[in-house]
C-alpha positions as CSV (number, residue, x, y, z in Angstrom):
1,M,109.6,120.8,106.3
2,L,106.8,123.4,104.8
3,T,106.3,127.0,107.2
4,L,104.3,129.2,106.2
5,R,104.2,133.1,107.3
6,N,101.3,135.6,107.5
7,V,99.4,134.0,105.1
8,N,97.0,136.1,103.1
9,M,94.5,135.4,100.4
10,K,92.1,137.9,99.2
11,Y,89.4,137.7,96.0
12,G,87.2,141.3,94.0
13,S,88.0,144.6,95.3
14,G,86.0,146.7,97.3
15,N,82.8,145.6,98.9
16,S,83.0,142.2,96.9
17,Q,86.1,141.7,97.7
18,V,86.7,138.0,99.6
19,H,89.6,137.6,102.0
20,A,89.3,133.6,102.2
21,L,93.0,132.8,103.9
22,K,93.9,134.8,106.7
23,N,97.1,135.6,108.4
24,I,97.7,131.8,108.3
25,T,101.3,131.4,110.0
26,L,102.0,127.6,110.3
27,D,104.7,124.7,111.2
28,I,104.5,121.5,110.1
29,E,106.9,119.0,110.2
30,S,108.2,116.4,108.4
31,N,106.8,112.9,108.6
32,E,103.0,114.5,109.9
33,I,99.3,113.7,109.2
34,I,98.4,116.7,108.7
35,I,94.1,116.7,109.3
36,L,92.6,119.6,107.8
37,M,89.3,119.9,108.6
38,G,86.6,123.4,108.1
39,K,82.8,123.3,105.6
40,S,82.7,124.0,101.9
41,G,84.1,127.4,101.4
42,S,86.2,127.4,104.8
43,G,89.1,127.5,102.6
44,K,91.0,125.0,102.8
45,S,91.8,124.1,99.0
46,T,92.9,127.4,98.8
47,L,95.2,126.7,101.2
48,L,95.9,123.6,99.9
49,K,96.7,125.3,96.1
50,I,98.7,128.1,98.0
51,I,101.2,125.6,99.6
52,A,101.2,123.3,96.0
53,G,102.3,126.6,94.6
54,N,99.4,126.7,92.1
55,L,98.3,129.8,93.5
56,Q,99.9,133.2,95.3
57,P,99.0,134.2,98.1
58,T,97.9,138.2,98.3
59,D,100.9,139.2,100.7
60,G,102.6,136.3,103.1
61,D,104.8,133.1,102.3
62,I,105.2,130.1,102.3
63,L,109.0,128.1,103.0
64,I,110.0,124.6,100.6
65,D,112.8,123.2,102.7
66,G,114.1,126.6,103.9
67,I,113.1,128.1,100.3
68,S,110.7,130.9,99.7
69,L,108.7,130.8,97.3
70,S,107.4,134.5,97.1
71,K,110.4,135.0,94.9
72,F,109.9,133.5,91.9
73,K,107.4,133.2,88.6
74,T,104.4,131.7,88.4
75,S,105.9,128.5,85.6
76,K,108.9,128.2,88.1
77,R,107.1,127.9,91.5
78,V,104.8,125.6,90.1
79,K,108.0,123.8,88.6
80,L,109.9,123.7,92.1
81,C,106.1,122.5,94.2
82,S,105.5,119.5,91.8
83,E,109.6,117.6,92.8
84,K,108.7,118.2,96.5
85,I,104.5,118.0,96.6
86,G,102.0,115.3,95.2
87,F,98.8,116.2,95.2
88,V,95.4,115.0,94.7
89,W,92.9,117.3,93.3
90,Q,88.9,116.8,94.5
91,D,88.3,117.2,91.1
92,F,91.3,114.7,89.9
93,Q,92.4,116.1,87.1
94,L,93.3,113.5,85.2
95,I,94.1,114.0,81.1
96,D,91.0,112.6,79.4
97,D,93.2,111.1,76.3
98,M,95.6,109.4,78.1
99,T,95.0,105.6,80.3
100,A,95.2,105.3,83.9
101,R,98.3,103.9,83.4
102,D,99.7,107.1,81.8
103,N,98.3,109.4,83.9
104,I,99.6,107.8,87.2
105,L,103.2,107.2,85.2
106,L,103.1,111.4,83.9
107,P,104.7,112.7,87.3
108,A,108.2,110.2,85.7
109,F,107.1,111.9,82.2
110,I,107.2,115.8,83.3
111,H,110.1,115.0,85.7
112,K,112.5,112.7,83.5
113,K,112.7,110.7,86.6
114,D,112.6,106.6,86.6
115,Y,110.4,105.2,88.9
116,D,109.9,102.4,91.4
117,V,108.8,99.6,89.3
118,A,107.5,97.3,92.1
119,Y,105.8,100.6,94.0
120,Y,104.0,101.1,90.7
121,E,102.6,97.3,90.6
122,D,101.7,97.3,94.9
123,L,100.6,100.6,94.9
124,V,98.0,99.6,92.4
125,D,97.2,96.5,92.8
126,T,96.2,97.5,96.4
127,L,93.8,100.3,95.4
128,G,92.6,97.6,93.3
129,I,93.2,99.5,89.4
130,S,95.2,97.1,88.1
131,N,92.9,95.8,85.5
132,R,91.4,99.3,84.9
133,L,95.6,101.2,83.7
134,K,94.7,100.4,80.0
135,H,90.5,102.4,80.7
136,Y,90.2,105.7,79.8
137,P,88.9,108.3,82.6
138,D,85.4,108.6,80.9
139,Q,86.0,105.0,80.7
140,L,86.1,105.4,84.5
141,S,84.5,105.4,88.2
142,G,84.3,109.0,89.7
143,G,85.7,106.3,92.6
144,E,87.9,104.7,90.4
145,K,89.6,108.2,89.1
146,Q,89.8,108.8,92.5
147,R,92.5,106.3,93.3
148,V,93.8,107.0,90.2
149,A,94.9,109.9,91.1
150,L,96.1,109.2,94.4
151,A,98.4,106.3,92.7
152,R,99.4,109.5,90.4
153,S,100.6,111.6,93.4
154,L,101.9,108.9,95.1
155,L,104.2,107.8,92.3
156,L,107.4,109.2,93.1
157,K,107.2,109.0,96.7
158,P,107.2,112.4,96.8
159,G,108.2,114.9,100.7
160,V,104.4,116.0,100.9
161,V,101.3,114.5,99.7
162,L,98.1,117.0,99.7
163,A,94.6,115.5,99.5
164,D,91.6,118.1,99.0
165,E,88.8,115.8,99.8
166,P,90.6,111.6,99.3
167,T,87.8,110.0,99.7
168,G,84.7,112.3,98.6
169,A,83.4,109.8,95.9
170,L,83.9,106.4,97.6
171,D,81.9,104.2,100.1
172,S,82.8,103.3,103.1
173,T,85.4,100.5,102.6
174,N,86.7,102.1,99.6
175,S,87.5,104.7,102.1
176,Q,88.9,102.6,104.3
177,V,92.0,101.9,101.3
178,I,92.7,105.1,100.8
179,M,93.6,105.4,104.1
180,D,95.4,102.2,104.4
181,I,97.7,103.1,101.8
182,I,98.3,106.4,103.5
183,T,99.3,104.9,106.2
184,K,101.4,103.0,104.6
185,A,102.7,105.2,102.5
186,H,103.5,107.3,105.7
187,K,105.4,105.1,107.1
188,L,107.8,103.5,104.0
189,F,108.6,106.6,102.6
190,S,108.2,109.5,106.3
191,Q,106.2,111.2,104.0
192,T,104.2,114.0,105.0
193,F,100.5,114.4,104.0
194,I,98.1,117.1,103.9
195,I,94.4,115.5,104.1
196,A,91.0,118.6,103.4
197,T,87.9,116.6,104.3
198,H,84.9,116.6,106.0
199,D,85.0,112.6,106.3
200,E,86.2,111.9,110.5
201,S,87.9,108.6,109.5
202,F,90.8,110.2,108.9
203,L,90.7,111.4,112.6
204,S,92.2,107.8,113.7
205,I,95.1,108.4,111.1
206,G,96.1,111.8,112.1
207,H,99.4,113.3,114.0
208,R,97.5,116.8,114.4
209,T,94.0,118.6,113.5
210,L,93.3,122.0,112.0
211,H,90.3,123.7,111.8
212,L,89.7,126.4,109.3
213,R,86.6,128.5,109.9
214,D,86.1,131.5,106.9
215,G,89.9,131.9,105.8
216,A,91.7,131.8,110.0
217,L,92.5,128.7,111.5
218,V,90.9,127.9,115.1
219,K,91.9,126.2,117.8
């Protein structure tokens, strides 16, 4: 489903140039849970943003369902990826003047798609935010924002879900809720998850663990 070929990402130039990703070649199959680990600054977030289409690599290519992203301009690339990929951002990226409910339903509005109401209700109930749906982001705790962001990414049951530190703002009990939701969604909808995390608890649900060091995949 996802293929990366010799992906490099460089920022800056000359002596100040940073090589954020180095020759990443990777095949990710449907229905995998991939745990992406590495120290802060190792390139995890950059890799997720490139897979999501939000960043264009300096060179190399990404294919989603056999479609090469390199031939698309930014707007078309982002649109294509957003239809196939859900993303849980590390900083949540909720819209301040929209309620939690509207933030969750945003993908359905943007793509003009119907959503499974029963699934939505089960999702917000399981995540423990059913009583917070009328609240705005500034009225939510960091953990509640994280759960709203996860619900939004899962709403349309995308084939791939990317999560950048999805339990970073949560205690161990709520972290387990997130892992349970991911496992349940994976089983129900055969979704692929790529989870960038420092939380070793995720190793228990992953099929494969990838390690990034200084922008390169290491064994």
